[in-house]
C-alpha positions as CSV (number, residue, x, y, z in Angstrom):
1,M,-182.3,-0.2,-19.1
2,D,-180.3,-1.8,-16.2
3,A,-176.5,-1.6,-15.9
4,L,-175.9,-5.2,-17.0
5,S,-178.1,-4.9,-20.2
6,E,-176.5,-1.5,-21.0
7,T,-173.0,-3.0,-20.5
8,L,-173.7,-5.9,-22.7
9,R,-175.3,-3.7,-25.3
10,V,-172.4,-1.5,-25.9
11,V,-169.4,-3.8,-25.4
12,R,-168.5,-6.4,-27.9
13,L,-168.5,-10.1,-26.8
14,V,-167.3,-12.9,-29.0
15,G,-168.3,-16.4,-28.1
16,A,-168.5,-20.0,-29.4
17,I,-169.4,-23.5,-28.4
18,F,-166.3,-25.4,-29.2
19,I,-166.7,-28.9,-27.9
20,Q,-169.6,-31.3,-27.3
21,T,-168.7,-34.4,-25.4
22,R,-170.1,-37.8,-24.7
23,F,-168.2,-39.5,-21.8
24,T,-168.9,-43.0,-20.4
25,A,-167.7,-44.0,-17.0
26,P,-164.9,-44.2,-16.0
27,W,-163.6,-41.0,-17.7
28,C,-161.7,-37.8,-17.0
29,Y,-161.2,-34.5,-18.9
30,Q,-158.5,-32.0,-17.9
31,A,-159.0,-28.4,-19.0
32,P,-156.0,-26.0,-19.0
33,R,-155.9,-22.5,-17.7
34,A,-158.0,-20.2,-19.9
35,D,-155.0,-18.0,-20.7
36,A,-153.2,-21.1,-22.1
37,A,-156.2,-22.0,-24.2
38,A,-157.0,-18.5,-25.4
39,P,-154.6,-18.4,-28.4
40,L,-156.3,-21.5,-29.7
41,L,-159.8,-20.5,-28.9
42,E,-159.8,-16.8,-30.0
43,P,-156.5,-15.5,-31.2
44,G,-155.9,-11.9,-30.2
45,A,-158.5,-11.9,-27.5
46,E,-157.5,-10.1,-24.3
47,R,-159.6,-12.3,-22.0
48,V,-161.4,-15.7,-22.5
49,V,-163.9,-17.1,-20.0
50,V,-164.7,-20.8,-20.3
51,F,-168.0,-22.4,-19.3
52,H,-169.6,-25.8,-19.4
53,L,-173.2,-27.0,-19.5
54,I,-174.0,-30.5,-18.3
55,T,-176.8,-31.7,-20.6
56,E,-177.0,-35.4,-19.5
57,G,-175.9,-37.4,-16.5
58,E,-173.6,-36.2,-13.8
59,C,-169.9,-35.7,-13.0
60,W,-167.4,-34.2,-10.6
61,L,-165.5,-31.0,-10.9
62,E,-162.1,-30.7,-9.2
63,M,-159.9,-27.6,-8.8
64,P,-156.7,-27.0,-6.8
65,A,-157.3,-26.4,-3.1
66,A,-161.0,-27.0,-3.3
67,P,-163.2,-30.0,-2.5
68,P,-164.7,-31.9,-5.4
69,L,-168.0,-30.4,-6.6
70,R,-170.8,-32.7,-7.9
71,L,-172.5,-31.5,-11.1
72,V,-175.8,-32.8,-12.5
73,A,-177.7,-32.3,-15.7
74,G,-178.7,-28.7,-16.2
75,D,-175.8,-27.3,-14.2
76,A,-173.7,-24.6,-15.9
77,V,-170.3,-23.7,-14.5
78,L,-168.0,-20.9,-15.5
79,F,-164.5,-20.0,-14.3
80,P,-164.2,-16.2,-13.7
81,Q,-160.4,-16.4,-13.0
82,G,-159.7,-18.9,-15.8
83,D,-158.5,-21.6,-13.5
84,A,-157.5,-25.0,-14.7
85,H,-159.9,-27.7,-13.7
86,R,-160.7,-31.4,-14.1
87,M,-164.0,-33.1,-14.8
88,S,-164.5,-36.8,-14.3
89,A,-167.0,-39.6,-13.5
90,E,-165.4,-40.0,-10.0
91,P,-163.1,-37.7,-8.0
92,G,-159.4,-38.5,-8.3
93,A,-159.5,-40.0,-11.8
94,A,-156.5,-39.4,-14.1
95,P,-157.1,-37.8,-17.6
96,P,-156.0,-39.6,-20.7
97,A,-152.5,-38.7,-21.9
98,N,-153.2,-38.6,-25.6
99,V,-155.8,-35.7,-25.8
100,K,-153.9,-32.7,-27.3
101,L,-155.7,-29.3,-27.1
102,E,-154.4,-28.2,-30.5
103,R,-155.8,-31.3,-32.2
104,L,-159.0,-31.1,-30.2
105,L,-159.7,-27.5,-31.4
106,A,-158.6,-28.1,-35.0
107,R,-162.3,-27.8,-36.1
108,R,-165.4,-26.7,-34.2
109,P,-167.6,-27.7,-32.7
110,R,-165.5,-30.7,-32.1
111,E,-167.1,-33.9,-30.9
112,L,-165.2,-35.7,-28.1
113,A,-166.2,-39.2,-27.0
114,Y,-164.4,-41.7,-24.9
115,G,-164.6,-43.7,-21.6
116,G,-165.1,-47.1,-20.2
117,G,-168.7,-47.8,-21.4
118,G,-170.5,-47.1,-18.1
119,A,-173.0,-44.3,-17.3
120,T,-173.1,-41.5,-19.9
121,T,-172.4,-37.9,-19.3
122,R,-172.8,-35.2,-22.0
123,I,-171.2,-31.8,-21.7
124,V,-171.2,-28.7,-23.9
125,C,-168.1,-26.5,-23.6
126,G,-168.1,-22.9,-24.7
127,Y,-166.3,-19.6,-24.1
128,M,-166.7,-15.8,-24.3
129,A,-163.9,-13.5,-25.3
130,C,-163.9,-9.8,-24.4
131,D,-161.9,-6.8,-23.4
132,A,-159.9,-7.6,-20.3
133,R,-161.2,-4.6,-18.4
134,L,-164.8,-5.6,-19.1
135,A,-164.1,-9.1,-17.9
136,R,-162.6,-7.8,-14.7
137,M,-165.6,-5.5,-14.1
138,L,-168.2,-8.1,-14.8
139,L,-166.5,-10.9,-12.9
140,A,-165.0,-9.0,-10.0
141,G,-165.8,-10.6,-6.6
142,L,-167.0,-13.9,-8.1
143,P,-165.7,-17.2,-6.7
144,P,-163.2,-19.3,-8.7
145,V,-166.2,-21.3,-10.0
146,V,-169.8,-20.1,-10.5
147,R,-172.5,-22.8,-10.7
148,V,-176.1,-22.4,-11.5
149,N,-178.8,-24.8,-12.8
150,V,-180.4,-23.5,-15.9
151,R,-183.2,-26.0,-15.7
152,G,-184.7,-23.8,-13.0
153,S,-185.7,-21.2,-15.5
154,A,-187.8,-21.2,-18.7
155,A,-184.9,-19.5,-20.5
156,G,-182.6,-22.3,-19.5
157,L,-184.9,-25.0,-20.9
158,W,-185.2,-23.1,-24.1
159,L,-181.4,-22.7,-24.2
160,E,-180.7,-26.4,-23.8
161,A,-183.1,-27.3,-26.6
162,S,-181.6,-24.6,-28.8
163,V,-178.1,-25.7,-28.2
164,R,-178.9,-29.3,-29.1
165,Y,-180.6,-28.1,-32.3
166,A,-177.7,-25.8,-33.2
167,L,-175.1,-28.5,-32.6
168,A,-177.0,-30.7,-35.0
169,E,-177.2,-27.9,-37.5
170,A,-173.5,-27.2,-37.3
171,R,-172.8,-30.7,-38.6
172,S,-175.3,-30.2,-41.5
173,P,-174.3,-28.8,-44.9
174,R,-176.6,-25.8,-44.4
175,P,-174.7,-22.5,-43.8
176,G,-174.9,-20.5,-40.7
177,G,-174.8,-23.2,-38.0
178,E,-171.7,-22.0,-36.3
179,G,-173.0,-18.5,-36.3
180,V,-176.1,-19.6,-34.4
181,L,-173.9,-21.5,-31.9
182,A,-171.9,-18.3,-31.3
183,K,-175.0,-16.4,-30.5
184,L,-176.3,-19.1,-28.2
185,A,-172.9,-19.2,-26.4
186,E,-173.4,-15.5,-25.7
187,V,-176.9,-16.0,-24.5
188,L,-175.9,-18.9,-22.2
189,F,-173.1,-16.8,-20.7
190,I,-175.4,-14.0,-19.9
191,E,-178.1,-16.3,-18.5
192,V,-175.5,-17.8,-16.1
193,L,-174.7,-14.3,-14.9
194,R,-178.3,-13.4,-14.5
195,L,-179.1,-16.6,-12.6
196,Y,-176.2,-16.0,-10.3
197,M,-177.3,-12.4,-9.6
198,N,-180.8,-13.5,-8.7
199,A,-179.8,-16.5,-6.6
200,E,-179.9,-16.2,-2.8
201,G,-176.3,-15.5,-2.1
202,E,-174.1,-16.0,1.0
203,E,-173.5,-13.2,3.4
204,G,-170.6,-10.9,2.4
205,R,-170.9,-11.4,-1.3
206,T,-169.3,-8.5,-3.2
207,G,-168.5,-7.6,-6.8
208,W,-170.0,-5.7,-9.7
209,L,-172.8,-8.1,-10.3
210,T,-173.8,-7.9,-6.6
211,G,-173.8,-4.2,-6.9
212,V,-176.1,-4.2,-9.9
213,G,-178.7,-6.1,-7.9
214,D,-178.3,-4.0,-4.7
215,K,-181.1,-1.7,-3.8
216,I,-178.7,1.2,-3.1
217,V,-175.8,0.7,-5.5
218,G,-177.9,-0.7,-8.3
219,P,-179.8,2.6,-9.0
220,A,-176.5,4.6,-9.0
221,L,-175.0,2.2,-11.5
222,R,-178.0,2.3,-13.6
223,C,-177.8,6.1,-13.8
224,M,-174.2,6.2,-14.7
225,H,-174.7,3.5,-17.4
226,Q,-177.7,5.1,-18.9
227,R,-176.3,8.7,-19.0
228,P,-172.4,8.4,-18.9
229,A,-171.9,11.9,-20.4
230,H,-173.9,13.5,-17.6
231,A,-171.9,15.5,-15.0
232,W,-172.9,13.2,-12.1
233,T,-172.1,14.2,-8.6
234,L,-172.2,12.1,-5.5
235,D,-175.1,14.2,-4.2
236,E,-177.1,13.6,-7.3
237,L,-176.4,9.9,-7.4
238,A,-177.4,9.6,-3.7
239,R,-180.7,11.3,-4.5
240,E,-181.3,8.8,-7.3
241,A,-180.6,6.0,-4.9
242,A,-182.8,7.5,-2.2
243,T,-180.0,7.4,0.3
244,S,-177.3,9.7,1.8
245,R,-173.9,10.5,0.3
246,S,-172.1,8.6,3.0
247,V,-174.2,5.5,2.8
248,L,-173.9,5.3,-1.0
249,A,-170.1,6.0,-0.9
250,E,-169.5,3.3,1.7
251,R,-171.7,0.7,0.1
252,F,-170.4,1.3,-3.4
253,Q,-166.8,1.0,-2.3
254,R,-167.5,-2.2,-0.4
255,L,-169.4,-3.9,-3.2
256,V,-167.8,-2.6,-6.4
257,G,-164.3,-1.8,-5.1
258,S,-164.1,1.8,-6.0
259,S,-165.8,5.2,-5.4
260,P,-168.8,6.1,-7.6
261,M,-166.7,8.9,-9.3
262,Q,-163.8,6.5,-9.9
263,Y,-166.2,4.0,-11.4
264,L,-167.8,6.6,-13.6
265,T,-164.4,7.4,-15.1
266,Q,-163.7,3.7,-15.6
267,W,-167.0,3.2,-17.4
268,R,-166.5,6.3,-19.6
269,M,-163.1,5.1,-20.7
270,L,-164.4,1.6,-21.5
271,L,-167.1,3.2,-23.6
272,A,-164.5,5.4,-25.3
273,A,-162.2,2.4,-26.1
274,N,-165.2,0.6,-27.6
275,L,-166.0,3.7,-29.8
276,L,-162.4,4.1,-30.8
277,R,-162.1,0.5,-31.8
278,G,-165.5,0.2,-33.6
279,S,-166.0,3.6,-35.3
280,N,-164.3,6.4,-37.3
281,A,-165.8,9.1,-35.1
282,Q,-163.6,12.1,-34.4
283,L,-161.9,12.3,-31.0
284,A,-163.8,15.4,-30.1
285,R,-167.1,13.6,-30.8
286,I,-166.1,10.6,-28.7
287,A,-165.0,12.9,-25.9
288,E,-168.3,14.6,-25.9
289,D,-170.2,11.3,-26.0
290,V,-168.5,10.1,-22.8
291,G,-168.7,13.3,-20.8
292,Y,-165.6,15.4,-21.6
293,Q,-165.9,19.0,-22.9
294,T,-162.5,19.0,-24.6
295,D,-160.5,16.3,-26.4
296,T,-157.5,17.4,-24.3
297,A,-159.2,16.5,-21.1
298,F,-160.4,13.3,-22.7
299,S,-157.0,12.3,-24.0
300,R,-155.5,12.9,-20.6
301,A,-158.0,10.7,-18.9
302,F,-157.7,8.0,-21.5
303,R,-154.0,7.9,-21.3
304,R,-154.1,7.5,-17.5
305,E,-156.4,4.5,-18.0
306,Y,-154.9,2.8,-21.0
307,G,-151.3,4.0,-20.9
308,A,-151.5,5.5,-24.4
309,P,-153.3,8.5,-26.1
310,P,-156.6,7.7,-27.8
311,A,-155.2,8.2,-31.4
312,A,-152.3,5.8,-30.9
313,W,-154.6,3.2,-29.2
314,R,-157.0,3.4,-32.1
315,R,-154.3,3.0,-34.7
316,A,-153.1,-0.2,-33.0
317,A,-156.6,-1.6,-32.8
318,M,-157.5,-0.7,-36.4
319,N,-154.2,-1.9,-37.9
320,G,-154.8,-5.4,-36.5
321,T,-151.8,-5.3,-34.2
322,G,-154.3,-5.3,-31.3
323,A,-155.1,-2.6,-28.9
324,S,-153.7,-4.7,-26.1
325,T,-150.2,-4.3,-27.6
326,V,-150.2,-0.6,-26.8
327,P,-148.5,-0.2,-23.3
328,R,-151.1,0.5,-20.7
329,A,-151.0,1.6,-17.1
330,A,-153.1,-0.5,-14.8
331,P,-155.7,1.6,-13.0
332,T,-155.8,1.6,-9.3
333,G,-158.7,1.5,-6.8
334,S,-161.2,0.5,-9.4
335,P,-163.3,-2.5,-10.5
336,A,-161.1,-2.9,-13.6
337,S,-158.0,-3.5,-11.4
338,A,-159.7,-6.0,-9.1
């Protein structure tokens, strides 16, 4: 299994499609920063990543200090850093003053329709909520906005049709419609990442996703993700990647932002946090599962990463106070601190 699939398998993602829109020109929609919308979208979430799918027509996307970006039907855009943005029929349009986010999100999926009666544009808005460290790892090195066109893949065509069906079902009296939308939001998010990984990128592209697709870094990542408890060494990872120690170390640092051994520790701690939050397993068992021979060594490593011992971190998570409320030290020199 590749590193992206393994990461998504073990780490919990929560998603939803929360708005479907029908705009007629002239129109404008102002989206706030993701951290401002997060308490309304997914209370308690450490990180929320917003994305949009244009299902009909076209529009313009505007962000501070960037030229307007024209979007067409089939384009999906996500905002890795959670930037505020504006979408409109024409660049420079002003958003309506009476659209309140709290009212807009009072129920989901919310239908939003307004405009001047001209050309129609339909947009589906969704989000993914996840652990802040996972988000930084997945999205490290990405530009402020990622755009792909899902109509270039068979999966994208299926997704568009499925989203339309699920939105109709969410308005029906039959139960389960919102659950289907949540799963489709997750699939759409993953498909955007996959399409971005496989697209012909510009020179100098870096980040975890670039590393996963790299012919040298990718095999090393795959090994660490498949067997995190193994006592990997740089020599062994270099053999798996069919390269030298120095080449692997340099390329891994440049693309991922950390050394392979630093990354291995980061991945093990993310796995451990997931197990602590989602199971009742004893600390010694979790320590063994993520590659530590003693729970003392595991606790020391976990505290360095999360700023609290595993038992205290787990209590905060299971008591509903939120694991993120436990003071944590930010790691350095790692993808999670990018």
